[in-house]
C-alpha positions in Angstrom: 72.9 95.4 96.6 74.4 94.2 99.6 75.8 90.7 99.7 74.9 88.9 103.2 77.5 85.6 103.3 76.3 83.5 106.5 76.7 80.1 107.0 73.2 79.2 106.5 73.5 80.3 102.8 77.4 78.4 102.5 76.0 75.3 103.5 73.7 75.4 99.4 77.2 76.1 97.8 78.4 72.2 96.3 81.1 70.5 96.2 84.3 72.3 95.1 87.3 71.3 92.4 91.0 72.1 92.4 91.7 74.6 89.8 93.0 77.8 88.7 95.3 80.4 89.8 94.6 83.7 90.6 93.8 86.8 93.3 89.4 86.3 94.6 91.7 85.1 97.8 92.9 89.2 97.5 96.8 89.5 98.6 99.8 87.9 97.3 101.8 85.5 99.6 104.3 88.1 100.2 101.9 90.2 102.0 100.6 87.4 103.6 103.8 86.3 105.0 105.3 89.5 105.5 102.2 91.2 107.7 101.3 88.2 109.3 104.6 87.5 111.2 103.1 83.9 112.3 104.4 82.0 114.8 104.2 78.8 113.1 106.1 76.2 113.6 108.5 74.1 110.9 110.1 71.3 110.3 112.6 70.7 107.1 111.8 72.2 104.1 109.0 71.0 101.8 107.8 71.2 98.2 104.2 71.8 98.6 103.2 72.8 94.8 104.1 71.4 91.2 107.9 72.8 90.1 107.6 75.7 88.5 107.1 75.0 84.9 109.4 78.0 82.4 107.9 81.1 82.5 106.9 80.7 86.1 108.1 82.8 89.5 111.8 81.7 90.2 112.4 81.3 94.0 114.3 83.2 95.8 118.1 82.6 96.0 118.9 81.5 99.4 121.3 80.4 101.7 121.5 77.6 104.6 118.1 77.5 106.4 118.0 79.3 109.8 118.2 78.2 112.9 114.6 77.8 114.4 113.9 78.6 117.8 110.4 77.8 119.3 108.0 80.5 121.8 108.0 78.0 125.2 104.5 80.3 126.4 101.7 78.7 127.6 99.5 77.6 125.3 96.3 79.4 124.4 93.7 77.8 125.8 89.8 77.2 123.9 88.4 76.8 127.3 89.6 80.1 128.4 87.4 82.4 125.1 85.6 83.6 125.2 83.5 85.2 122.1 81.8 88.4 121.6 80.3 89.6 117.8 82.6 93.0 116.5 82.2 94.8 113.4 84.5 96.8 110.5 84.8 97.6 107.0 87.1 96.9 104.4 87.6 98.3 101.4 88.7 96.2 97.7 86.7 96.5 94.6 84.2 96.9 97.0 82.7 98.3 100.6 82.4 95.1 103.0 80.8 95.8 105.9 82.4 92.8 107.8 80.2 90.6 111.1 82.3 87.8 112.8 82.2 86.3 116.9 86.0 86.8 118.0 87.5 86.4 121.4 86.1 89.3 123.8 89.1 90.6 124.7 91.4 90.5 121.7 91.9 94.0 119.8 91.2 95.3 116.3 94.3 96.1 114.1 93.5 97.8 111.4 95.7 96.2 108.9 98.2 98.2 106.0 96.0 96.8 103.4 92.5 98.3 103.5 91.0 95.2 102.5 91.5 93.1 105.4 91.3 93.9 109.5 92.9 92.1 112.5 92.0 91.2 115.9 94.9 90.7 118.2 95.8 89.0 121.1 97.2 90.8 124.5 100.5 88.9 124.0 100.3 90.1 120.4 101.5 86.0 119.4 97.9 85.2 118.0 95.2 87.0 116.2 92.9 86.3 113.2 92.9 88.1 110.3 90.1 88.9 108.0 89.6 89.8 104.3 87.1 91.2 102.4 86.5 93.4 99.3 87.5 91.6 96.6 84.9 89.9 93.1 83.8 86.8 94.5 84.8 84.9 91.1 86.1 81.5 92.2 85.5 78.7 94.9 87.6 78.1 97.6 89.7 75.5 96.8 91.1 77.1 93.6 92.2 80.0 96.2 93.3 77.1 98.1 95.6 75.6 95.6 96.7 79.3 94.7 98.6 79.6 97.4 99.8 76.1 97.2 101.8 77.4 95.0 102.7 80.9 96.2 103.9 79.1 99.3 105.9 76.5 96.8 107.9 79.6 95.6 108.8 81.1 99.0 112.2 81.5 100.5 113.8 78.7 101.8 114.9 80.0 104.9 111.7 80.8 106.0 111.0 76.7 106.1 107.3 76.8 104.8 105.9 73.1 105.2 102.3 71.7 104.4 100.7 70.3 107.4 97.2 70.0 105.5 94.9 70.7 103.2 91.0 70.0 103.3 87.9 70.6 100.9 84.7 70.8 101.9 81.1 71.9 100.5 80.9 75.6 101.6 85.0 75.9 102.7 88.6 75.2 102.6 91.0 75.1 104.7 95.0 75.2 104.8 97.4 74.4 107.6 100.9 74.9 107.7 103.8 76.5 109.7 106.9 79.2 108.7 109.9 81.0 110.0 109.2 84.6 109.2 112.0 86.7 107.6 115.0 87.7 109.8 113.4 91.0 109.7 110.3 90.3 111.3 111.7 87.3 113.7 115.7 87.9 114.2 115.0 84.7 116.5 113.4 82.3 113.8 110.3 81.6 116.2 108.2 79.0 114.6 104.5 80.3 113.3 101.8 78.2 112.8 98.8 79.2 110.5 95.4 78.2 109.3 93.3 79.8 106.6 90.1 79.3 105.6 88.3 80.6 102.1 84.7 80.6 103.0 82.1 80.1 100.0 78.5 82.3 100.3 75.2 80.8 98.7 76.9 81.3 95.1 80.0 78.8 95.9 82.6 81.2 95.2 84.7 82.1 97.7 83.4 85.6 99.5 86.1 85.9 102.5 89.3 84.8 103.0 90.6 84.2 107.0 93.2 83.4 108.8 94.1 82.1 112.8 98.0 82.5 113.4 100.0 81.9 116.6 102.0 79.4 117.8 102.5 75.2 117.7 100.8 74.4 120.7 98.0 77.0 120.4 96.6 74.5 117.3 93.6 73.3 118.9 92.5 77.0 120.0 93.4 78.4 116.6 91.1 76.1 115.2 88.3 77.2 117.5 88.8 80.5 116.8 88.5 79.8 113.3 85.7 77.7 113.1 83.5 80.6 115.5 84.7 83.3 112.8 83.8 80.6 109.8 80.0 79.9 111.4 79.4 83.6 112.4 80.4 85.9 109.5 78.5 87.8 107.3 79.8 90.5 104.7 77.4 92.9 103.2 78.5 95.0 100.0 78.3 98.4 99.1 80.0 101.0 95.9 83.2 102.3 96.8 
């Protein structure tokens, strides 16, 4: 039976609680930071979660933080964006047909992971990545908490800095900056990322999306994310 996730359905999700760690949000943080060479910003490294307890993953050993550089390209402007509805299919535990409104001139980019699709602007410096197909089992707040724990053990030379986290009735949002690893960004360009986990009418996360760009793009990136949040529909079928 197909599952449709819409903003209207999400409004009945109810308040969420911070709990568990795990995979309903989808991909691990290594893939998250590697497949999305995010132009997010940084400052000094910041502890973004509890100190790992015995038996928890150990942070990767690193040398001194890298030098950060800033791409001074003109900011993406929300007023310049025009939106259209686009459709694509991702697969994981289910085949999910996604319908979503994205900037009209952003191009669909197939991802290495079959459970995610991405729309990228012509400069290739900004994009929105959307993931589905996973089993819908935990509230958005739990996915946010899990991501914080993942970010807390990222190599210090990526200089992850959490800027904000917010939990609402139907979604949870995390904003942070970081520097991609040297292989992806030898010049150490600062990236800005906004991740959102969106609930369906069960109150559990059905879609994960992230809007990525440069620090000066933050208002436009949020506009892109909000348009996607208000319009996204997920329709599932068996593999």
